[in-house]
OpenMM code with the backbone's topology and positions (N, CA, C; nanometers):
from openmm import Vec3, app, unit

residues = "UNK UNK UNK UNK UNK UNK UNK UNK UNK UNK UNK UNK UNK UNK UNK UNK UNK UNK UNK UNK UNK UNK UNK UNK UNK UNK UNK UNK UNK UNK UNK UNK UNK UNK UNK UNK UNK UNK UNK UNK UNK UNK UNK UNK UNK UNK UNK UNK UNK UNK UNK UNK UNK UNK UNK UNK UNK UNK UNK UNK UNK UNK UNK UNK UNK UNK UNK UNK UNK UNK UNK UNK UNK UNK UNK UNK UNK UNK UNK UNK UNK UNK UNK UNK UNK UNK UNK UNK UNK UNK UNK UNK".split()
positions = [
    Vec3(-18.0409, 11.0426, 14.9075),
    Vec3(-17.9840, 10.9535, 15.0077),
    Vec3(-17.8529, 11.0134, 15.0609),
    Vec3(-17.8345, 11.0065, 15.1878),
    Vec3(-17.7167, 11.0615, 15.2547),
    Vec3(-17.5915, 10.9800, 15.2206),
    Vec3(-17.4819, 11.0498, 15.1934),
    Vec3(-17.3545, 10.9806, 15.1697),
    Vec3(-17.3137, 10.9053, 15.2947),
    Vec3(-17.2566, 10.7867, 15.2739),
    Vec3(-17.2213, 10.7027, 15.3884),
    Vec3(-17.0728, 10.6746, 15.3971),
    Vec3(-16.9999, 10.7114, 15.2926),
    Vec3(-16.8555, 10.6889, 15.2910),
    Vec3(-16.7928, 10.7885, 15.1943),
    Vec3(-16.6592, 10.8024, 15.2041),
    Vec3(-16.5875, 10.8866, 15.1081),
    Vec3(-16.4686, 10.8100, 15.0513),
    Vec3(-16.4415, 10.8401, 14.9266),
    Vec3(-16.3208, 10.7933, 14.8576),
    Vec3(-16.2592, 10.9199, 14.8007),
    Vec3(-16.1363, 10.9494, 14.8378),
    Vec3(-16.0733, 11.0756, 14.8014),
    Vec3(-16.0126, 11.0714, 14.6615),
    Vec3(-15.9532, 10.9593, 14.6244),
    Vec3(-15.8789, 10.9496, 14.4989),
    Vec3(-15.9176, 10.8199, 14.4284),
    Vec3(-15.9249, 10.8224, 14.2978),
    Vec3(-15.9654, 10.7026, 14.2229),
    Vec3(-15.8675, 10.5864, 14.2400),
    Vec3(-15.7445, 10.6135, 14.2847),
    Vec3(-15.6465, 10.5066, 14.3088),
    Vec3(-15.6672, 10.4376, 14.4437),
    Vec3(-15.7486, 10.4964, 14.5317),
    Vec3(-15.7711, 10.4402, 14.6651),
    Vec3(-15.8293, 10.2994, 14.6556),
    Vec3(-15.7823, 10.2110, 14.7436),
    Vec3(-15.8416, 10.0779, 14.7510),
    Vec3(-15.9198, 10.0589, 14.8808),
    Vec3(-15.9393, 10.1701, 14.9529),
    Vec3(-16.0240, 10.1720, 15.0724),
    Vec3(-16.1144, 10.2940, 15.0670),
    Vec3(-16.2262, 10.2835, 15.1379),
    Vec3(-16.3176, 10.3959, 15.1561),
    Vec3(-16.3301, 10.4203, 15.3062),
    Vec3(-16.3631, 10.5415, 15.3441),
    Vec3(-16.3781, 10.5769, 15.4846),
    Vec3(-16.5249, 10.6025, 15.5153),
    Vec3(-16.5762, 10.5340, 15.6173),
    Vec3(-16.7157, 10.5514, 15.6581),
    Vec3(-16.7343, 10.6883, 15.7224),
    Vec3(-16.8405, 10.7571, 15.6838),
    Vec3(-16.8715, 10.8858, 15.7465),
    Vec3(-16.9998, 10.8762, 15.8301),
    Vec3(-17.0497, 10.7544, 15.8435),
    Vec3(-17.1548, 10.7166, 15.9385),
    Vec3(-17.1218, 10.5731, 15.9801),
    Vec3(-17.1794, 10.5268, 16.0889),
    Vec3(-17.1620, 10.3866, 16.1259),
    Vec3(-17.2321, 10.2992, 16.0219),
    Vec3(-17.1634, 10.1948, 15.9757),
    Vec3(-17.2189, 10.1024, 15.8769),
    Vec3(-17.2291, 9.9636, 15.9397),
    Vec3(-17.3306, 9.8881, 15.9016),
    Vec3(-17.3574, 9.7577, 15.9620),
    Vec3(-17.3076, 9.6426, 15.8762),
    Vec3(-17.2718, 9.5347, 15.9437),
    Vec3(-17.2344, 9.4122, 15.8746),
    Vec3(-17.3506, 9.3688, 15.7843),
    Vec3(-17.3172, 9.3278, 15.6627),
    Vec3(-17.4193, 9.2822, 15.5691),
    Vec3(-17.4795, 9.3919, 15.4833),
    Vec3(-17.4516, 9.5173, 15.5184),
    Vec3(-17.5022, 9.6288, 15.4381),
    Vec3(-17.4432, 9.6243, 15.2986),
    Vec3(-17.5218, 9.6652, 15.2015),
    Vec3(-17.4755, 9.6767, 15.0630),
    Vec3(-17.4417, 9.8235, 15.0385),
    Vec3(-17.3217, 9.8478, 14.9880),
    Vec3(-17.2754, 9.9837, 14.9624),
    Vec3(-17.2476, 9.9954, 14.8130),
    Vec3(-17.3114, 10.0903, 14.7486),
    Vec3(-17.2882, 10.1135, 14.6061),
    Vec3(-17.1655, 10.2032, 14.5906),
    Vec3(-17.0681, 10.1571, 14.5123),
    Vec3(-16.9461, 10.2340, 14.4881),
    Vec3(-16.9223, 10.2423, 14.3380),
    Vec3(-16.8250, 10.3214, 14.2987),
    Vec3(-16.7893, 10.3281, 14.1575),
    Vec3(-16.7317, 10.1949, 14.1085),
    Vec3(-16.6948, 10.1087, 14.2019),
    Vec3(-16.6419, 9.9759, 14.1671),
    Vec3(-16.7482, 9.8672, 14.1818),
    Vec3(-16.8718, 9.9084, 14.1928),
    Vec3(-16.9820, 9.8133, 14.2054),
    Vec3(-17.0314, 9.8023, 14.3479),
    Vec3(-17.1256, 9.7129, 14.3675),
    Vec3(-17.1868, 9.6919, 14.4991),
    Vec3(-17.0933, 9.6091, 14.5868),
    Vec3(-17.0744, 9.6568, 14.7085),
    Vec3(-16.9899, 9.5874, 14.8055),
    Vec3(-17.0761, 9.5503, 14.9257),
    Vec3(-17.0650, 9.4262, 14.9695),
    Vec3(-17.1324, 9.3813, 15.0909),
    Vec3(-17.0317, 9.3917, 15.2042),
    Vec3(-17.0671, 9.4643, 15.3085),
    Vec3(-16.9764, 9.4821, 15.4219),
    Vec3(-16.9710, 9.3549, 15.5047),
    Vec3(-16.8496, 9.3112, 15.5349),
    Vec3(-16.8284, 9.1841, 15.6040),
    Vec3(-16.8209, 9.1993, 15.7557),
    Vec3(-16.8324, 9.3209, 15.8034),
    Vec3(-16.8321, 9.3488, 15.9473),
    Vec3(-16.8813, 9.4903, 15.9692),
    Vec3(-16.8979, 9.5277, 16.0955),
    Vec3(-16.9356, 9.6658, 16.1266),
    Vec3(-16.8197, 9.7580, 16.0914),
    Vec3(-16.8517, 9.8710, 16.0319),
    Vec3(-16.7518, 9.9721, 16.0003),
    Vec3(-16.7959, 10.0990, 16.0721),
    Vec3(-16.7236, 10.1361, 16.1741),
    Vec3(-16.7578, 10.2542, 16.2524),
    Vec3(-16.7169, 10.3815, 16.1797),
    Vec3(-16.7825, 10.4906, 16.2153),
    Vec3(-16.7508, 10.6227, 16.1615),
    Vec3(-16.5992, 10.6453, 16.1681),
    Vec3(-16.5404, 10.6879, 16.0559),
    Vec3(-16.3975, 10.7169, 16.0514),
    Vec3(-16.3094, 10.5975, 16.0198),
    Vec3(-16.3672, 10.4788, 16.0179),
    Vec3(-16.2903, 10.3588, 15.9870),
    Vec3(-16.3020, 10.3266, 15.8380),
    Vec3(-16.2130, 10.2395, 15.7905),
    Vec3(-16.2045, 10.2094, 15.6479),
    Vec3(-16.2569, 10.0697, 15.6173),
    Vec3(-16.3048, 10.0544, 15.4927),
    Vec3(-16.3367, 9.9214, 15.4411),
    Vec3(-16.2738, 9.9071, 15.3028),
    Vec3(-16.2445, 9.7824, 15.2662),
    Vec3(-16.1744, 9.7542, 15.1410),
    Vec3(-16.2694, 9.7625, 15.0220),
    Vec3(-16.2248, 9.8338, 14.9185),
    Vec3(-16.2993, 9.8440, 14.7937),
    Vec3(-16.2660, 9.7290, 14.6993),
    Vec3(-16.1588, 9.6585, 14.7289),
    Vec3(-16.1130, 9.5459, 14.6468),
    Vec3(-16.0359, 9.4511, 14.7367),
    Vec3(-16.0129, 9.3313, 14.6896),
    Vec3(-15.9282, 9.2381, 14.7644),
    Vec3(-15.7863, 9.2941, 14.7694),
    Vec3(-15.7252, 9.2881, 14.8866),
    Vec3(-15.5876, 9.3351, 14.9059),
    Vec3(-15.5085, 9.2161, 14.9590),
    Vec3(-15.4066, 9.1721, 14.8859),
    Vec3(-15.3321, 9.0531, 14.9292),
    Vec3(-15.2424, 9.0819, 15.0499),
    Vec3(-15.2047, 8.9777, 15.1197),
    Vec3(-15.1057, 8.9874, 15.2265),
    Vec3(-14.9834, 9.0594, 15.1704),
    Vec3(-14.9375, 9.1629, 15.2369),
    Vec3(-14.8222, 9.2403, 15.1921),
    Vec3(-14.8565, 9.3519, 15.0945),
    Vec3(-14.9814, 9.3561, 15.0480),
    Vec3(-15.0237, 9.4612, 14.9557),
    Vec3(-15.0399, 9.5942, 15.0274),
    Vec3(-15.0298, 9.7008, 14.9527),
    Vec3(-15.0416, 9.8342, 15.0115),
    Vec3(-15.1866, 9.8772, 15.0272),
    Vec3(-15.2117, 9.9488, 15.1359),
    Vec3(-15.3387, 10.0166, 15.1577),
    Vec3(-15.3207, 10.1556, 15.0976),
    Vec3(-15.4110, 10.1949, 15.0080),
    Vec3(-15.3990, 10.3225, 14.9391),
    Vec3(-15.5188, 10.4104, 14.9757),
    Vec3(-15.4876, 10.5265, 15.0335),
    Vec3(-15.5880, 10.6264, 15.0723),
    Vec3(-15.5298, 10.7618, 15.0353),
    Vec3(-15.6127, 10.8519, 14.9894),
    Vec3(-15.5673, 10.9837, 14.9397),
    Vec3(-15.4752, 10.9666, 14.8185),
    Vec3(-15.4824, 10.8510, 14.7497),
    Vec3(-15.3956, 10.8244, 14.6367),
    Vec3(-15.2541, 10.7876, 14.6759),
    Vec3(-15.2307, 10.7665, 14.8059),
    Vec3(-15.0964, 10.7361, 14.8571),
    Vec3(-15.0979, 10.6081, 14.9388),
    Vec3(-14.9850, 10.5391, 14.9410),
    Vec3(-14.9711, 10.4198, 15.0228),
    Vec3(-14.9606, 10.4624, 15.1690),
    Vec3(-15.0517, 10.4107, 15.2519),
    Vec3(-15.0527, 10.4496, 15.3934),
    Vec3(-15.0234, 10.3334, 15.4866),
    Vec3(-15.0206, 10.2120, 15.4348),
    Vec3(-14.9949, 10.0950, 15.5184),
    Vec3(-14.9804, 9.9719, 15.4325),
    Vec3(-14.9489, 9.8595, 15.4988),
    Vec3(-14.9337, 9.7316, 15.4285),
    Vec3(-15.0203, 9.6277, 15.4994),
    Vec3(-15.0868, 9.5457, 15.4209),
    Vec3(-15.1746, 9.4422, 15.4762),
    Vec3(-15.0931, 9.3341, 15.5466),
    Vec3(-15.1289, 9.3035, 15.6706),
    Vec3(-15.0631, 9.1976, 15.7464),
    Vec3(-15.1384, 9.0649, 15.7334),
    Vec3(-15.2485, 9.0684, 15.6594),
    Vec3(-15.3297, 8.9506, 15.6290),
    Vec3(-15.4006, 8.9809, 15.4973),
    Vec3(-15.4476, 8.8785, 15.4317),
    Vec3(-15.5290, 8.9021, 15.3125),
    Vec3(-15.6574, 8.9732, 15.3562),
    Vec3(-15.6933, 9.0771, 15.2834),
    Vec3(-15.8122, 9.1559, 15.3155),
    Vec3(-15.9105, 9.1401, 15.1999),
    Vec3(-16.0304, 9.0968, 15.2322),
    Vec3(-16.1338, 9.0745, 15.1319),
    Vec3(-16.2153, 9.2012, 15.1106),
    Vec3(-16.2574, 9.2209, 14.9880),
    Vec3(-16.3458, 9.3322, 14.9536),
    Vec3(-16.4619, 9.3365, 15.0537),
    Vec3(-16.4830, 9.4539, 15.1150),
    Vec3(-16.5890, 9.4689, 15.2149),
    Vec3(-16.5425, 9.4516, 15.3579),
    Vec3(-16.4181, 9.4057, 15.3780),
    Vec3(-16.3622, 9.3883, 15.5130),
    Vec3(-16.3275, 9.5220, 15.5768),
    Vec3(-16.3297, 9.5225, 15.7082),
    Vec3(-16.2815, 9.6343, 15.7883),
    Vec3(-16.1296, 9.6404, 15.7733),
    Vec3(-16.0774, 9.7583, 15.7463),
    Vec3(-15.9332, 9.7786, 15.7304),
    Vec3(-15.8884, 9.8691, 15.8443),
    Vec3(-15.8077, 9.8124, 15.9352),
    Vec3(-15.7669, 9.8877, 16.0547),
    Vec3(-15.6395, 9.8235, 16.1102),
    Vec3(-15.6021, 9.8601, 16.2313),
    Vec3(-15.4750, 9.8147, 16.2893),
    Vec3(-15.4638, 9.6633, 16.3037),
    Vec3(-15.5755, 9.5915, 16.3046),
    Vec3(-15.5705, 9.4452, 16.3177),
    Vec3(-15.5226, 9.3765, 16.1898),
    Vec3(-15.5244, 9.4465, 16.0763),
    Vec3(-15.4804, 9.3841, 15.9516),
    Vec3(-15.3937, 9.4764, 15.8643),
    Vec3(-15.3403, 9.5820, 15.9261),
    Vec3(-15.2549, 9.6779, 15.8540),
    Vec3(-15.1361, 9.7148, 15.9421),
    Vec3(-15.0168, 9.7193, 15.8802),
    Vec3(-14.8994, 9.7672, 15.9528),
    Vec3(-14.8584, 9.9040, 15.8999),
    Vec3(-14.8010, 9.9816, 15.9872),
    Vec3(-14.7538, 10.1161, 15.9568),
    Vec3(-14.6338, 10.1086, 15.8631),
    Vec3(-14.6252, 10.2003, 15.7681),
    Vec3(-14.5108, 10.2045, 15.6762),
    Vec3(-14.4421, 10.3407, 15.6800),
    Vec3(-14.4587, 10.4138, 15.7884),
    Vec3(-14.4007, 10.5477, 15.7991),
    Vec3(-14.2509, 10.5457, 15.7731),
    Vec3(-14.1778, 10.4535, 15.8355),
    Vec3(-14.0322, 10.4482, 15.8156),
    Vec3(-13.9966, 10.4207, 15.6705),
    Vec3(-14.0721, 10.3325, 15.6069),
    Vec3(-14.0478, 10.3007, 15.4661),
    Vec3(-14.0714, 10.4237, 15.3777),
    Vec3(-14.1776, 10.4954, 15.4032),
    Vec3(-14.2126, 10.6131, 15.3233),
    Vec3(-14.1077, 10.7237, 15.3425),
    Vec3(-14.0592, 10.7410, 15.4636),
    Vec3(-13.9605, 10.8439, 15.4922),
    Vec3(-13.8289, 10.8197, 15.4180),
    Vec3(-13.7979, 10.6933, 15.3884),
    Vec3(-13.6728, 10.6579, 15.3200),
    Vec3(-13.6769, 10.6869, 15.1712),
    Vec3(-13.7941, 10.7092, 15.1167),
    Vec3(-13.8087, 10.7309, 14.9721),
    Vec3(-13.7523, 10.8621, 14.9295),
] * unit.nanometer
topology = app.Topology()
chain = topology.addChain("A")
for resn in residues:
    res = topology.addResidue(resn, chain)
    for name in ("N", "CA", "C"):
        topology.addAtom(name, app.Element.getBySymbol(name[0]), res)
């Protein structure tokens, strides 16, 4: 079966689709089966776990953004529910 997503680091709480994925699709991950709650287009992310409002989005093992809303496992993770943290990261 063709790979449909990638997870770069075990600390990641999102996966990146490498093909278009459909709402309702079941995706087998190392964290169990996830039902996608919306369409996930190629290159876009979906949540591997619930991420609370204000929680960090972790990709490549690094914090890349902060949730602006509660994100449910299987949700699309993109600019509509994530804020940029570049300035915060630069201050570290």
